[in-house]
C-alpha positions in Angstrom: 2.3 98.8 -14.2 3.6 102.3 -14.3 2.0 104.6 -16.8 3.9 105.7 -19.9 4.8 109.3 -18.6 6.2 107.7 -15.4 8.3 105.3 -17.4 9.6 108.1 -19.6 10.4 110.2 -16.5 12.5 107.3 -15.0 14.3 106.9 -18.3 15.3 110.5 -18.4 16.4 110.4 -14.7 18.5 107.3 -15.3 20.3 108.7 -18.4 20.4 112.4 -17.6 20.1 113.2 -21.3 17.0 113.4 -23.5 18.7 111.9 -26.5 20.1 108.9 -24.7 16.8 108.3 -22.9 14.8 108.5 -26.1 17.1 105.9 -27.7 16.8 103.6 -24.7 13.1 104.0 -24.6 12.7 103.6 -28.3 10.8 106.8 -28.7 11.5 110.0 -30.6 13.1 112.8 -28.7 10.3 115.3 -29.5 7.7 112.7 -28.3 9.7 112.2 -25.1 9.9 116.0 -24.5 6.1 116.3 -24.9 5.6 113.4 -22.5 7.8 115.0 -19.8 6.1 118.4 -20.3 2.7 116.8 -19.9 3.8 115.1 -16.6 5.2 118.4 -15.3 1.9 120.2 -16.1 -0.1 117.5 -14.4 2.0 117.7 -11.3 2.3 121.5 -11.4 6.1 121.2 -10.8 9.3 121.4 -12.7 11.1 118.0 -12.5 14.4 118.6 -14.2 16.9 121.5 -14.6 18.0 121.6 -18.2 21.6 122.6 -19.0 24.2 122.1 -21.6 25.5 119.1 -19.5 22.1 117.4 -19.6 19.1 116.9 -17.3 19.4 117.2 -13.5 16.6 116.3 -11.1 15.0 119.1 -9.1 14.2 118.4 -5.4 10.6 117.5 -6.4 11.9 115.4 -9.3 14.3 113.6 -7.0 11.5 112.8 -4.6 9.3 111.6 -7.5 12.2 109.5 -8.8 12.6 107.8 -5.4 8.9 107.1 -5.2 8.6 105.7 -8.7 11.6 103.5 -8.3 10.1 102.0 -5.2 6.8 101.5 -7.0 8.6 99.9 -10.0 10.5 97.5 -7.7 7.2 96.6 -5.9 5.5 96.0 -9.2 8.3 93.8 -10.5 8.4 91.8 -7.3 4.6 91.5 -7.4 4.7 90.3 -11.0 7.4 87.7 -10.1 5.3 86.6 -7.1 2.2 86.2 -9.1 4.1 84.2 -11.7 5.4 81.9 -8.9 1.9 81.6 -7.4 0.5 80.7 -10.8 3.2 78.0 -11.2 2.7 76.7 -7.7 6.3 77.6 -6.7 5.1 79.5 -3.7 1.8 79.9 -1.8 -0.1 78.1 1.0 -1.8 74.8 1.1 -4.0 73.7 3.9 -4.4 69.9 4.1 -6.7 68.1 6.5 -5.8 64.4 7.2 -7.5 61.7 9.1 -5.6 59.9 11.9 -5.4 56.6 10.2 -3.9 57.9 6.9 -1.8 60.6 8.4 1.5 58.6 8.1 0.8 57.6 4.6 0.0 61.1 3.5 2.9 62.5 5.4 5.4 60.1 3.8 3.9 60.9 0.3 4.2 64.6 0.7 7.5 65.1 2.6 10.2 65.7 1.7 9.1 65.8 -1.9 6.8 68.9 -1.6 9.4 70.8 0.3 12.1 69.9 -2.3 10.0 70.8 -5.3 8.3 73.9 -3.7 10.8 75.1 -1.1 9.0 78.5 -0.7 5.6 76.9 0.0 3.8 77.3 3.3 2.1 74.1 4.3 -0.6 73.5 7.0 -0.9 69.8 7.8 -3.9 69.4 10.1 -4.7 66.0 11.6 -8.0 65.4 13.3 -11.2 63.3 13.4 -13.3 63.2 10.3 -16.1 65.3 11.8 -13.7 68.1 12.6 -12.0 67.9 9.2 -15.3 68.0 7.3 -16.5 71.0 9.3 -13.3 72.9 8.6 -13.4 72.0 4.9 -17.0 73.2 4.6 -16.1 76.5 6.2 -13.2 77.0 3.8 -10.5 76.5 6.4 -9.0 73.6 4.5 -8.3 73.2 0.8 -9.0 69.4 0.8 -9.2 66.4 3.2 -7.8 62.9 3.0 -9.6 60.5 5.2 -11.7 57.3 5.5 -14.8 57.8 3.4 -16.5 54.4 3.7 -19.6 55.9 5.4 -19.9 58.7 2.9 -19.3 62.4 3.6 -21.8 65.1 4.6 -23.4 67.0 1.7 -22.5 69.1 -0.2 -18.9 67.7 0.2 -17.8 65.3 -2.4 -15.4 62.4 -2.0 -13.2 60.4 -4.4 -12.2 56.9 -3.3 -8.6 56.0 -4.0 -7.7 53.1 -1.7 -9.6 50.0 -0.5 -8.4 48.5 2.8 -9.1 45.1 4.3 -9.9 45.5 7.9 -9.0 43.3 10.8 -9.9 43.0 14.5 -7.0 44.5 16.4 -6.5 43.1 19.9 -3.7 42.9 22.5 -1.0 40.2 22.2 -2.3 37.0 23.9 -6.0 38.0 23.5 -8.4 35.1 23.5 -9.3 35.9 19.9 -5.7 35.1 18.8 -6.1 31.5 19.9 -8.9 30.8 17.5 -7.9 28.8 14.4 -10.6 30.4 12.2 -12.1 33.4 13.9 -15.4 34.7 12.7 -17.2 38.0 13.0 -19.6 36.5 15.5 -16.7 35.8 17.8 -16.1 39.5 18.2 -19.5 39.8 20.0 -18.0 38.3 23.2 -15.8 41.4 23.7 -16.3 45.1 24.2 -15.5 47.4 21.3 -13.2 50.4 21.5 -14.3 53.0 19.0 -12.3 56.0 17.8 -15.1 58.5 17.5 -15.0 60.1 14.2 -11.7 58.5 13.3 -12.4 55.0 12.2 -15.4 54.1 10.0 -14.9 50.4 10.8 -17.4 50.0 13.7 -20.5 50.7 11.6 -19.0 48.7 8.7 -18.5 45.7 11.0 -22.0 46.1 12.5 -23.5 46.3 9.0 -21.7 43.1 8.0 -22.8 41.3 11.2 -26.4 42.4 10.6 -26.3 40.9 7.1 -25.5 37.5 8.7 -27.9 37.7 11.6 -25.3 38.7 14.2 -25.8 41.1 17.1 -24.2 44.5 17.1 -20.9 45.0 18.8 -21.0 46.4 22.3 -19.4 49.8 22.3 -17.5 50.1 25.5 -15.0 52.9 24.8 -15.3 55.9 22.6 -12.3 58.3 22.2 -11.2 60.9 19.8 -7.5 60.0 20.4 -6.0 57.3 18.3 -3.1 56.9 20.8 -5.6 56.4 23.7 -7.6 53.9 21.7 -4.6 51.7 20.9 -3.1 51.9 24.4 -6.4 50.8 25.9 -6.8 47.9 23.4 -3.2 46.9 24.2 -3.9 46.6 27.9 -7.5 45.2 28.0 -9.7 42.6 26.2 -11.4 45.3 24.2 -11.0 45.2 20.4 -11.1 47.7 17.6 -11.4 47.2 13.9 -8.9 48.8 11.5 -6.6 48.2 8.6 -3.4 46.7 10.0 -1.2 48.7 7.7 2.6 49.1 7.8 2.4 52.3 9.8 0.6 50.6 12.7 2.7 47.4 12.4 5.9 49.3 12.8 4.8 51.0 16.0 2.5 48.5 17.7 3.5 45.0 16.6 5.0 44.3 20.0 1.8 45.2 21.8 -1.1 44.4 19.4 -2.1 41.5 17.2 -4.3 41.4 14.1 -7.1 38.9 14.0 -8.1 38.2 10.3 -11.8 37.9 9.5 -11.8 35.7 6.4 -15.4 34.6 6.9 -16.8 37.8 5.7 -14.3 40.4 4.6 -14.9 43.9 5.9 -13.5 46.6 3.7 -12.9 50.3 4.3 -12.1 53.1 1.8 -9.8 56.0 1.9 -10.2 59.0 -0.4 -10.0 62.7 -0.9 -12.8 65.1 0.0 -13.4 68.5 -1.4 -16.0 71.3 -1.5 -18.0 71.2 -4.8 -17.0 73.9 -7.2 -14.0 75.0 -5.1 -10.9 75.8 -7.1 -7.5 74.9 -5.8 -4.4 77.0 -6.1 -1.6 75.5 -8.2 0.3 74.6 -5.1 -2.7 72.9 -3.5 -3.4 71.1 -6.8 0.2 69.9 -6.9 0.0 68.6 -3.3 -3.3 66.9 -4.1 -1.8 65.2 -7.1 1.1 63.8 -5.1 -1.3 62.4 -2.5 -3.7 60.9 -5.0 -0.8 59.2 -6.9 0.5 57.8 -3.6 -2.8 56.4 -2.5 -3.7 55.1 -5.9 -0.4 53.2 -6.1 -0.9 51.5 -2.8 -1.8 47.8 -3.0 -5.0 46.8 -1.2 -4.0 46.6 2.5 -4.2 43.0 3.3 -4.8 41.2 6.6 
């Protein structure tokens, strides 16, 4: 904010008359005169030429007027920007999203966030969980949305919002699709394709198999590419375990088939992950609320 003498100076320069400036500034004319004199003494320069016609800027006064008007405009713009930042109307949000929930999060955010906050800058980063957690811990992301069934590395904290029922995903015509009542133990006959750091389902399935005396799945393929994972499964007898959600169905139903595992249901969990004690900007908080509401409203993803 400009100091009082600078505001008084701008008022005199605008009106070109002490009396009119004093009235506009709601100050007495003697007080305005003293303020101007004090500013001139401080700068060591005369700022106005006084005449019967009013107050005319000197060259130095004109230069000061130009500078102060620029500062006043900058301050006004800054104040408006801070107000918009405080309300979340503008700003930047950096969201990390796991591959398996990327479509769900994308559909929840867009176009709503762009419509509600058209001046916002949004970074939508999709990666494997390990990468997301590293970036979050380093402050490169505001929050993460991903599978959290196996926990998150400390000191990160997660909030579960969605439970998913997992299935064995295989190619169309796979031997597992011919079984009337497939069991977890039937999966042991085939190699397992693991999306490294993407899907938490492999350790979940192994844990469930172990509870019932089964052997661990044979991990044949590990990849950090979801597309590669599904393409390989669609062309081989390998299987993977995931939630057969609407997003996967819409793109892969002609190549992949879901094998329900009713014997012992395997569940995964999706949630948000944040750094403890980290504050969110109003924009980031708004984006997080949209995502959390969307996830919380999803029905449990059935087989």
